C-alpha positions, 0 to 999 in steps of 0.5 A: 500499500505504501508503494502505491500511495507514492504514485501521484495519480493514484494518490489523487484518486485515493485522497478524493475517495477518502475525503469523500468517504469522511463525509459519507460516514457522517451522513450515513449515520445521520440519515439513519438516526434522522429517518428513524426519529421522523418515522419511527418504523423499520419501513421508514428507515428502508425507505431511505435505502429504497430511494438510494437503490432506484436510481441504480436500477433506472440508469445503471446500464446507461451509466456503465456506457457513459463510463466506458465512453467518456473521460472518467475523470470528468464523469467523477468530478461532474458527479461530485459537484452534483452531490455537494449541491444536494447534500447542501440541501439537507443542511437547512432542510431535514425535517420532512421525510419526503425531502430526505428521500428525494436528496437520498435519490439524487446522491445515489444517482450521482454515485451510480456514475462515480463509482464504476468510473472510479473502479474503472480508472484505477487499473490505469494508474497502477500495474496489474500486480498492484491491483490488490494493494491499491484496492486495499488502500482505498478500502482500508482508508474507508474503513479506518474513517468509519472506526474513527468517525462513526461513533463521533457522529452518532454521538454528536447527532444525538447532541446537536442534531443532523444538519452539520453532518450534511454539511460536512458531506457536501464539503467532502464532495467539493474537496473530492472534485478538486483533487480529481481536477489534476488526475490524468489517466494515461489512456482515456476511453473514446467517445460514442454516439447516442445511438449506440448507448442501448446496444453497448449496454446490451453488449455488457450484459452479454459479456457477463452472461457468456463469461463463466467467471463473471457469471458466477461472480454475478450470482454471488453478488445477487444472492448476497445482496438478498441477505445484506440489503435488510441487515445493513439497512436495519442495524439501527433497528436491531440496536434499539429494539433488540439490544435496547441500546442507547442512541449513540450505540448505533454509531459504535456498532458501525465502528465495530464493523470498521475495525474488522474491516480495517484488518481484512486488507492487511491479512490478504496482503501479508498472508496470501500472495495473489487473493484474486480467486473466487475462494476469497470472494465466497469464503467471507459470505460464510463469516457474514452469514454466521454473524447474522445468526449470532446477532439474531440470537444474542442480546449483549451489546459487547457480543454484537460489536464483537461479532460485527467486527468479524462481519467487517473482516468478511466484508473487506476481504470479499470487496477487495478480492471482488473488485481486483478480480474484475479489474484484472479479468475485464478489458479496459473498455468494458470495465464501466459496463461490468461494474455498472451491471454488478452494481445493478444486481447488487441494488436489485437484490437489496431492494427485494431484501429490504421489501421483505425485511422491513415487513418482517421487522415491523410484523415478526420482529428484527430478529427474523430479518437477521435469521433469514439473512444468515441463511441467505449468505450461507446459501450464497456461498455454497452456490458461488463455490459450486459455480466457480469449481475449476474456474481460473481468472485470466487477465484481458488485455487486448479483447475489444469491446463487444459493441465495437464490431 
C-alpha cells in the first residue's frame, strides 16, 4: 500500500475517495438516526435505502456505457459537484421525510456514475500486480474513517442534530472534485454516439452472461445482496429494539464493523500472495452469515460489537478481492459496464431484501430479518463455490469491446 500511495495519479484518486468517505460516514449515520426519528418504523428506515436503490435500477446500464466512452475523471467530477449541491439541501431542510428521500435519490444517482468510473480508472494508474494493494489502500482508508468517525457522528447527532453532518458531506464532495481535477489517466476512453448507448449496454450484459467467472460472480453478488440489504439497513433497528441500546450505540456498532474491515486488507496482503480467486470472494459470505445468526440470538451489546467486527473482516476481504478480480479479468473498454451491471444486481437484490426485511421487522420482529439473512449468505457461499469450481481468472488485455464490431 505504501508503494502505490507513492504514485501521484493513484494518490489523487485515493485522496478524493477518502475525503468523500469522511463525509459519507457522517451522512450515513445522521440519515439513519434522522429518518428513524421522523418515521419511527423499520419501513421508514428502509425507505431511504429504497430511494438510493431506484436510481441504480433506472440508469446503471446507461451509466456503464457513459463511463466506458467518456473521460472518466470528468464523469467523477460532475458527479461530485451534483452531490455537493444535493447534500447542501439537507443542511437547512431535514425535517421532512419526503425531502430526505428525494435527496437520497439524487445522491445515489451521482454515485451510479462515480463508482464505476473510479473502479474502472484505477487499473490505469497502477500495474496489474498492484491492484490488490491499491484496492486495499482505498478500502482501508474507508474503514478507518468508520472506526474514527462513526462513533463520534452518532454521539454528536444525538446532541446537536443532523444538519452539521450533511454540511460536512457537501464539503467533502467539493474537496474530492478539486483533488480529481489534476488526475490524468494515461489512456482515456474514446467517445461514442448516443445511438449506441442501448447496444453497448446490451453488450455488457452479454459479456457477463457468456463469461463463466463473471457469471459466477454475478450470481454471488445477487444472492449476497438478498441478505445484506435488509440486515445492513436495519442495524439501527436491531440496536434500538433487540439490544435496547442507547442512541449513540448505533455509531459504535458501525465503528465495530470498521475495526474488523480494517484488518481484512492487511491479512490479504500479508498472508496470501495473490488473493484474486473466487475462494476469497465467497468464503467471507460464510463468516458474514454466521455473524447474522449470532446477532439474531444474542442480546448483549459487547457480543454484537465483537461479531460485527468479524462481519467487517469478511466484508473487506470479499470486497477487495471482488474488485481486484474484476479489474484484472475485464478489458479496460468494458470495465464500466461490468461494474455498473454488478452494481445493478447488488441494488436489485437489496431492494427485494428491503421489501421483505422491512415487513418482517415491523410484523414478526427484527430477529427474523437476521436469521433469514444468515441463511441466505450461507446459501450464497455454497452456490458461489459450486459455480466457480475449476474456474481460473485470466487477465484480458487486448480484447475488443463487445459493441465495437
